[in-house]
PyMOL Python script that loads the backbone (N, CA, C, O; Angstrom):
from pymol import cmd

cmd.read_pdbstr("""\
ATOM      1  N   MET A   1     -33.402  37.447 -12.902  1.00  0.00           N
ATOM      2  CA  MET A   1     -33.184  36.157 -11.316  1.00  0.00           C
ATOM      3  C   MET A   1     -33.962  34.984 -11.672  1.00  0.00           C
ATOM      4  O   MET A   1     -33.699  33.786 -11.557  1.00  0.00           O
ATOM      5  N   ALA A   2     -34.986  35.597 -12.135  1.00  0.00           N
ATOM      6  CA  ALA A   2     -35.910  33.973 -12.365  1.00  0.00           C
ATOM      7  C   ALA A   2     -35.908  33.246 -13.408  1.00  0.00           C
ATOM      8  O   ALA A   2     -36.399  32.119 -13.463  1.00  0.00           O
ATOM      9  N   LEU A   3     -35.035  34.172 -14.854  1.00  0.00           N
ATOM     10  CA  LEU A   3     -34.989  33.294 -15.645  1.00  0.00           C
ATOM     11  C   LEU A   3     -33.278  32.533 -15.598  1.00  0.00           C
ATOM     12  O   LEU A   3     -32.908  31.686 -16.410  1.00  0.00           O
ATOM     13  N   ASP A   4     -32.606  32.961 -14.704  1.00  0.00           N
ATOM     14  CA  ASP A   4     -31.506  32.101 -13.762  1.00  0.00           C
ATOM     15  C   ASP A   4     -31.387  31.000 -13.779  1.00  0.00           C
ATOM     16  O   ASP A   4     -30.738  30.220 -14.477  1.00  0.00           O
ATOM     17  N   ALA A   5     -32.634  30.826 -12.241  1.00  0.00           N
ATOM     18  CA  ALA A   5     -33.335  29.487 -12.368  1.00  0.00           C
ATOM     19  C   ALA A   5     -33.957  28.705 -12.961  1.00  0.00           C
ATOM     20  O   ALA A   5     -33.803  27.492 -12.817  1.00  0.00           O
ATOM     21  N   ARG A   6     -34.877  29.289 -13.832  1.00  0.00           N
ATOM     22  CA  ARG A   6     -35.189  28.310 -15.019  1.00  0.00           C
ATOM     23  C   ARG A   6     -34.161  28.097 -15.751  1.00  0.00           C
ATOM     24  O   ARG A   6     -34.072  27.002 -16.307  1.00  0.00           O
ATOM     25  N   ILE A   7     -33.142  29.081 -15.931  1.00  0.00           N
ATOM     26  CA  ILE A   7     -32.046  27.869 -16.783  1.00  0.00           C
ATOM     27  C   ILE A   7     -31.450  26.549 -15.781  1.00  0.00           C
ATOM     28  O   ILE A   7     -31.174  25.417 -16.178  1.00  0.00           O
ATOM     29  N   ARG A   8     -31.355  27.054 -14.441  1.00  0.00           N
ATOM     30  CA  ARG A   8     -30.960  25.842 -13.951  1.00  0.00           C
ATOM     31  C   ARG A   8     -32.022  24.612 -13.470  1.00  0.00           C
ATOM     32  O   ARG A   8     -31.631  23.541 -13.005  1.00  0.00           O
ATOM     33  N   GLU A   9     -33.006  24.864 -13.610  1.00  0.00           N
ATOM     34  CA  GLU A   9     -33.856  23.965 -13.205  1.00  0.00           C
ATOM     35  C   GLU A   9     -33.907  22.885 -14.625  1.00  0.00           C
ATOM     36  O   GLU A   9     -33.984  21.659 -14.545  1.00  0.00           O
ATOM     37  N   LEU A  10     -33.850  23.602 -15.781  1.00  0.00           N
ATOM     38  CA  LEU A  10     -33.982  23.193 -17.211  1.00  0.00           C
ATOM     39  C   LEU A  10     -32.738  22.092 -17.112  1.00  0.00           C
ATOM     40  O   LEU A  10     -32.842  20.885 -17.329  1.00  0.00           O
ATOM     41  N   GLY A  11     -31.216  23.007 -16.630  1.00  0.00           N
ATOM     42  CA  GLY A  11     -30.250  22.299 -16.843  1.00  0.00           C
ATOM     43  C   GLY A  11     -30.278  20.741 -15.987  1.00  0.00           C
ATOM     44  O   GLY A  11     -29.768  19.727 -16.464  1.00  0.00           O
ATOM     45  N   ASN A  12     -30.938  20.788 -14.719  1.00  0.00           N
ATOM     46  CA  ASN A  12     -31.284  19.544 -14.243  1.00  0.00           C
ATOM     47  C   ASN A  12     -32.072  18.832 -14.522  1.00  0.00           C
ATOM     48  O   ASN A  12     -31.842  17.766 -13.951  1.00  0.00           O
ATOM     49  N   ARG A  13     -32.901  18.787 -15.085  1.00  0.00           N
ATOM     50  CA  ARG A  13     -33.995  18.122 -16.418  1.00  0.00           C
ATOM     51  C   ARG A  13     -32.914  17.131 -17.092  1.00  0.00           C
ATOM     52  O   ARG A  13     -32.774  15.915 -16.957  1.00  0.00           O
ATOM     53  N   HIS A  14     -32.073  18.233 -17.998  1.00  0.00           N
ATOM     54  CA  HIS A  14     -31.440  17.578 -19.008  1.00  0.00           C
ATOM     55  C   HIS A  14     -30.351  16.677 -18.480  1.00  0.00           C
ATOM     56  O   HIS A  14     -30.147  15.538 -18.900  1.00  0.00           O
ATOM     57  N   GLN A  15     -29.717  17.236 -17.592  1.00  0.00           N
ATOM     58  CA  GLN A  15     -28.917  15.988 -16.592  1.00  0.00           C
ATOM     59  C   GLN A  15     -29.391  14.528 -16.373  1.00  0.00           C
ATOM     60  O   GLN A  15     -28.916  13.430 -16.662  1.00  0.00           O
ATOM     61  N   ASN A  16     -30.286  14.863 -15.878  1.00  0.00           N
ATOM     62  CA  ASN A  16     -31.450  13.969 -15.211  1.00  0.00           C
ATOM     63  C   ASN A  16     -31.418  12.888 -16.421  1.00  0.00           C
ATOM     64  O   ASN A  16     -30.762  11.850 -16.509  1.00  0.00           O
ATOM     65  N   LEU A  17     -32.658  13.671 -17.635  1.00  0.00           N
ATOM     66  CA  LEU A  17     -32.575  12.373 -18.651  1.00  0.00           C
ATOM     67  C   LEU A  17     -31.574  12.135 -19.315  1.00  0.00           C
ATOM     68  O   LEU A  17     -31.721  11.227 -20.133  1.00  0.00           O
ATOM     69  N   GLU A  18     -30.304  12.754 -19.263  1.00  0.00           N
ATOM     70  CA  GLU A  18     -29.162  12.260 -19.503  1.00  0.00           C
ATOM     71  C   GLU A  18     -28.974  10.822 -18.631  1.00  0.00           C
ATOM     72  O   GLU A  18     -28.934   9.807 -19.325  1.00  0.00           O
ATOM     73  N   ARG A  19     -28.870  10.675 -17.354  1.00  0.00           N
ATOM     74  CA  ARG A  19     -28.332   9.590 -16.483  1.00  0.00           C
ATOM     75  C   ARG A  19     -29.818   8.268 -16.686  1.00  0.00           C
ATOM     76  O   ARG A  19     -29.766   7.098 -16.309  1.00  0.00           O
ATOM     77  N   LYS A  20     -30.960   8.927 -17.352  1.00  0.00           N
ATOM     78  CA  LYS A  20     -31.928   7.630 -17.488  1.00  0.00           C
ATOM     79  C   LYS A  20     -31.551   7.073 -18.751  1.00  0.00           C
ATOM     80  O   LYS A  20     -31.330   5.862 -18.741  1.00  0.00           O
ATOM     81  N   ILE A  21     -31.413   7.762 -19.974  1.00  0.00           N
ATOM     82  CA  ILE A  21     -30.609   7.657 -21.142  1.00  0.00           C
ATOM     83  C   ILE A  21     -29.564   6.488 -21.021  1.00  0.00           C
ATOM     84  O   ILE A  21     -29.749   5.340 -21.425  1.00  0.00           O
ATOM     85  N   GLU A  22     -28.463   6.953 -20.414  1.00  0.00           N
ATOM     86  CA  GLU A  22     -27.350   5.805 -19.738  1.00  0.00           C
ATOM     87  C   GLU A  22     -27.907   4.693 -18.947  1.00  0.00           C
ATOM     88  O   GLU A  22     -27.496   3.544 -19.107  1.00  0.00           O
ATOM     89  N   GLU A  23     -28.614   4.925 -18.294  1.00  0.00           N
ATOM     90  CA  GLU A  23     -29.310   3.837 -17.580  1.00  0.00           C
ATOM     91  C   GLU A  23     -30.130   2.540 -18.522  1.00  0.00           C
ATOM     92  O   GLU A  23     -30.138   1.312 -18.607  1.00  0.00           O
ATOM     93  N   GLU A  24     -30.609   3.424 -18.969  1.00  0.00           N
ATOM     94  CA  GLU A  24     -31.739   2.351 -20.616  1.00  0.00           C
ATOM     95  C   GLU A  24     -30.682   1.859 -21.144  1.00  0.00           C
ATOM     96  O   GLU A  24     -30.728   0.642 -21.319  1.00  0.00           O
ATOM     97  N   ILE A  25     -29.615   2.457 -21.501  1.00  0.00           N
ATOM     98  CA  ILE A  25     -28.706   1.816 -22.956  1.00  0.00           C
ATOM     99  C   ILE A  25     -28.179   0.535 -22.378  1.00  0.00           C
ATOM    100  O   ILE A  25     -28.078  -0.514 -23.014  1.00  0.00           O
ATOM    101  N   SER A  26     -27.757   0.755 -20.753  1.00  0.00           N
ATOM    102  CA  SER A  26     -27.027   0.081 -20.272  1.00  0.00           C
ATOM    103  C   SER A  26     -27.245  -1.752 -19.371  1.00  0.00           C
ATOM    104  O   SER A  26     -26.665  -2.583 -18.672  1.00  0.00           O
ATOM    105  N   HIS A  27     -28.722  -1.397 -20.198  1.00  0.00           N
ATOM    106  CA  HIS A  27     -29.687  -2.678 -19.636  1.00  0.00           C
ATOM    107  C   HIS A  27     -29.332  -3.993 -20.835  1.00  0.00           C
ATOM    108  O   HIS A  27     -29.135  -3.570 -21.974  1.00  0.00           O
ATOM    109  N   PRO A  28     -29.268  -5.098 -20.699  1.00  0.00           N
ATOM    110  CA  PRO A  28     -29.055  -5.581 -21.727  1.00  0.00           C
ATOM    111  C   PRO A  28     -30.655  -6.354 -22.785  1.00  0.00           C
ATOM    112  O   PRO A  28     -30.814  -7.168 -23.695  1.00  0.00           O
ATOM    113  N   ALA A  29     -31.199  -5.788 -22.238  1.00  0.00           N
ATOM    114  CA  ALA A  29     -32.467  -5.788 -22.832  1.00  0.00           C
ATOM    115  C   ALA A  29     -33.325  -4.287 -23.130  1.00  0.00           C
ATOM    116  O   ALA A  29     -34.528  -4.135 -22.915  1.00  0.00           O
ATOM    117  N   ALA A  30     -32.232  -3.064 -23.767  1.00  0.00           N
ATOM    118  CA  ALA A  30     -32.621  -2.008 -23.496  1.00  0.00           C
ATOM    119  C   ALA A  30     -34.305  -1.826 -24.373  1.00  0.00           C
ATOM    120  O   ALA A  30     -34.613  -2.582 -25.294  1.00  0.00           O
ATOM    121  N   ASP A  31     -34.916  -1.085 -24.040  1.00  0.00           N
ATOM    122  CA  ASP A  31     -36.003  -0.462 -24.590  1.00  0.00           C
ATOM    123  C   ASP A  31     -35.816   0.583 -25.602  1.00  0.00           C
ATOM    124  O   ASP A  31     -35.875   1.724 -25.142  1.00  0.00           O
ATOM    125  N   ASP A  32     -35.554   0.460 -27.171  1.00  0.00           N
ATOM    126  CA  ASP A  32     -35.433   1.548 -28.206  1.00  0.00           C
ATOM    127  C   ASP A  32     -36.116   2.466 -28.116  1.00  0.00           C
ATOM    128  O   ASP A  32     -35.708   3.619 -27.978  1.00  0.00           O
ATOM    129  N   LEU A  33     -37.479   2.061 -28.187  1.00  0.00           N
ATOM    130  CA  LEU A  33     -38.542   3.509 -27.845  1.00  0.00           C
ATOM    131  C   LEU A  33     -38.485   4.486 -27.185  1.00  0.00           C
ATOM    132  O   LEU A  33     -38.334   5.651 -27.554  1.00  0.00           O
ATOM    133  N   MET A  34     -38.601   4.069 -26.165  1.00  0.00           N
ATOM    134  CA  MET A  34     -38.046   4.657 -24.285  1.00  0.00           C
ATOM    135  C   MET A  34     -36.492   5.509 -24.775  1.00  0.00           C
ATOM    136  O   MET A  34     -36.179   6.445 -24.039  1.00  0.00           O
ATOM    137  N   ILE A  35     -36.049   5.365 -25.338  1.00  0.00           N
ATOM    138  CA  ILE A  35     -34.179   5.674 -25.493  1.00  0.00           C
ATOM    139  C   ILE A  35     -34.558   6.629 -26.221  1.00  0.00           C
ATOM    140  O   ILE A  35     -34.024   7.676 -25.855  1.00  0.00           O
ATOM    141  N   LYS A  36     -35.743   6.848 -27.735  1.00  0.00           N
ATOM    142  CA  LYS A  36     -36.112   7.342 -28.805  1.00  0.00           C
ATOM    143  C   LYS A  36     -36.740   8.649 -27.944  1.00  0.00           C
ATOM    144  O   LYS A  36     -36.320   9.800 -28.071  1.00  0.00           O
ATOM    145  N   GLU A  37     -37.600   8.326 -27.235  1.00  0.00           N
ATOM    146  CA  GLU A  37     -38.521   9.530 -26.510  1.00  0.00           C
ATOM    147  C   GLU A  37     -37.698  10.334 -25.459  1.00  0.00           C
ATOM    148  O   GLU A  37     -37.787  11.561 -25.420  1.00  0.00           O
ATOM    149  N   LEU A  38     -36.778   9.534 -24.480  1.00  0.00           N
ATOM    150  CA  LEU A  38     -36.035  10.189 -23.448  1.00  0.00           C
ATOM    151  C   LEU A  38     -35.058  11.436 -24.293  1.00  0.00           C
ATOM    152  O   LEU A  38     -34.808  12.550 -23.831  1.00  0.00           O
ATOM    153  N   LYS A  39     -34.655  10.958 -25.491  1.00  0.00           N
ATOM    154  CA  LYS A  39     -33.567  11.816 -26.141  1.00  0.00           C
ATOM    155  C   LYS A  39     -34.386  12.566 -26.772  1.00  0.00           C
ATOM    156  O   LYS A  39     -33.716  13.569 -27.020  1.00  0.00           O
ATOM    157  N   ARG A  40     -35.541  12.735 -27.242  1.00  0.00           N
ATOM    158  CA  ARG A  40     -36.555  13.421 -27.614  1.00  0.00           C
ATOM    159  C   ARG A  40     -36.246  14.943 -26.895  1.00  0.00           C
ATOM    160  O   ARG A  40     -35.598  15.948 -27.188  1.00  0.00           O
ATOM    161  N   GLN A  41     -36.962  14.563 -25.970  1.00  0.00           N
ATOM    162  CA  GLN A  41     -37.433  15.322 -24.101  1.00  0.00           C
ATOM    163  C   GLN A  41     -35.913  15.719 -23.810  1.00  0.00           C
ATOM    164  O   GLN A  41     -35.813  16.646 -23.006  1.00  0.00           O
ATOM    165  N   LYS A  42     -34.773  15.233 -24.273  1.00  0.00           N
ATOM    166  CA  LYS A  42     -33.370  16.057 -23.770  1.00  0.00           C
ATOM    167  C   LYS A  42     -32.965  16.615 -24.896  1.00  0.00           C
ATOM    168  O   LYS A  42     -31.969  17.310 -24.698  1.00  0.00           O
ATOM    169  N   LEU A  43     -33.387  16.602 -26.205  1.00  0.00           N
ATOM    170  CA  LEU A  43     -33.364  17.905 -27.167  1.00  0.00           C
ATOM    171  C   LEU A  43     -34.411  18.608 -27.294  1.00  0.00           C
ATOM    172  O   LEU A  43     -34.161  19.441 -28.165  1.00  0.00           O
ATOM    173  N   ARG A  44     -35.748  18.780 -26.803  1.00  0.00           N
ATOM    174  CA  ARG A  44     -36.436  19.738 -26.542  1.00  0.00           C
ATOM    175  C   ARG A  44     -36.232  20.613 -25.677  1.00  0.00           C
ATOM    176  O   ARG A  44     -36.428  21.817 -25.838  1.00  0.00           O
ATOM    177  N   LEU A  45     -35.658  19.870 -24.298  1.00  0.00           N
ATOM    178  CA  LEU A  45     -34.756  21.361 -23.371  1.00  0.00           C
ATOM    179  C   LEU A  45     -33.648  21.759 -23.424  1.00  0.00           C
ATOM    180  O   LEU A  45     -33.154  22.521 -22.592  1.00  0.00           O
ATOM    181  N   LYS A  46     -32.911  21.175 -24.706  1.00  0.00           N
ATOM    182  CA  LYS A  46     -31.323  21.950 -25.039  1.00  0.00           C
ATOM    183  C   LYS A  46     -31.607  22.852 -25.698  1.00  0.00           C
ATOM    184  O   LYS A  46     -30.824  23.799 -25.758  1.00  0.00           O
ATOM    185  N   GLU A  47     -33.179  22.878 -26.632  1.00  0.00           N
ATOM    186  CA  GLU A  47     -33.436  23.979 -27.820  1.00  0.00           C
ATOM    187  C   GLU A  47     -34.041  24.995 -26.527  1.00  0.00           C
ATOM    188  O   GLU A  47     -33.450  26.063 -26.370  1.00  0.00           O
ATOM    189  N   GLN A  48     -35.125  24.697 -25.672  1.00  0.00           N
ATOM    190  CA  GLN A  48     -35.194  25.678 -24.442  1.00  0.00           C
ATOM    191  C   GLN A  48     -34.535  26.259 -23.992  1.00  0.00           C
ATOM    192  O   GLN A  48     -34.713  27.476 -23.954  1.00  0.00           O
ATOM    193  N   LEU A  49     -33.037  25.435 -23.219  1.00  0.00           N
ATOM    194  CA  LEU A  49     -31.930  26.175 -22.795  1.00  0.00           C
ATOM    195  C   LEU A  49     -31.245  26.810 -23.628  1.00  0.00           C
ATOM    196  O   LEU A  49     -30.584  27.730 -23.146  1.00  0.00           O
ATOM    197  N   GLU A  50     -31.165  26.642 -24.733  1.00  0.00           N
ATOM    198  CA  GLU A  50     -30.141  27.470 -25.557  1.00  0.00           C
ATOM    199  C   GLU A  50     -31.107  28.754 -25.961  1.00  0.00           C
ATOM    200  O   GLU A  50     -30.527  29.839 -25.935  1.00  0.00           O
ATOM    201  N   SER A  51     -32.529  28.770 -26.337  1.00  0.00           N
ATOM    202  CA  SER A  51     -33.305  29.921 -26.128  1.00  0.00           C
ATOM    203  C   SER A  51     -33.312  30.676 -24.952  1.00  0.00           C
ATOM    204  O   SER A  51     -33.627  31.840 -25.199  1.00  0.00           O
ATOM    205  N   LEU A  52     -33.082  30.461 -23.732  1.00  0.00           N
ATOM    206  CA  LEU A  52     -33.339  31.558 -22.538  1.00  0.00           C
ATOM    207  C   LEU A  52     -31.871  31.686 -22.794  1.00  0.00           C
ATOM    208  O   LEU A  52     -31.782  32.863 -23.144  1.00  0.00           O
ATOM    209  N   ARG A  53     -30.465  31.095 -22.836  1.00  0.00           N
ATOM    210  CA  ARG A  53     -29.708  31.315 -22.677  1.00  0.00           C
ATOM    211  C   ARG A  53     -29.352  32.652 -23.132  1.00  0.00           C
ATOM    212  O   ARG A  53     -28.809  33.513 -22.440  1.00  0.00           O
ATOM    213  N   GLY A  54     -29.834  32.794 -24.813  1.00  0.00           N
ATOM    214  CA  GLY A  54     -29.687  33.783 -25.547  1.00  0.00           C
ATOM    215  C   GLY A  54     -30.463  34.874 -24.945  1.00  0.00           C
ATOM    216  O   GLY A  54     -30.163  36.068 -24.946  1.00  0.00           O
ATOM    217  N   GLN A  55     -31.372  34.385 -24.492  1.00  0.00           N
ATOM    218  CA  GLN A  55     -31.806  36.071 -23.844  1.00  0.00           C
ATOM    219  C   GLN A  55     -31.167  36.510 -22.514  1.00  0.00           C
ATOM    220  O   GLN A  55     -31.116  37.715 -22.269  1.00  0.00           O
ATOM    221  N   LEU A  56     -30.797  35.832 -21.853  1.00  0.00           N
ATOM    222  CA  LEU A  56     -29.303  36.344 -21.318  1.00  0.00           C
ATOM    223  C   LEU A  56     -28.392  37.133 -21.664  1.00  0.00           C
ATOM    224  O   LEU A  56     -27.614  37.716 -20.909  1.00  0.00           O
ATOM    225  N   HIS A  57     -28.463  37.219 -23.382  1.00  0.00           N
ATOM    226  CA  HIS A  57     -27.278  38.113 -23.884  1.00  0.00           C
ATOM    227  C   HIS A  57     -27.435  39.378 -24.477  1.00  0.00           C
ATOM    228  O   HIS A  57     -26.448  40.015 -24.844  1.00  0.00           O
TER     229      HIS A  57
END
""", "prot")
cmd.dss("prot")
cmd.show_as("cartoon", "prot")
cmd.util.cbc("prot")
cmd.orient("prot")
């Protein structure tokens, strides 16, 4: 059960980062460095999610 909760938590954080990225991109003066960092964080979360999901199977 704890693994499922961790996967949900990381999934929520991943979605939040996606929204932040979309918000930042939509600004006329988007901060490219911030977008890059947010995308890096999102990728790390995705890798963690894939690893945890692999442990379920």
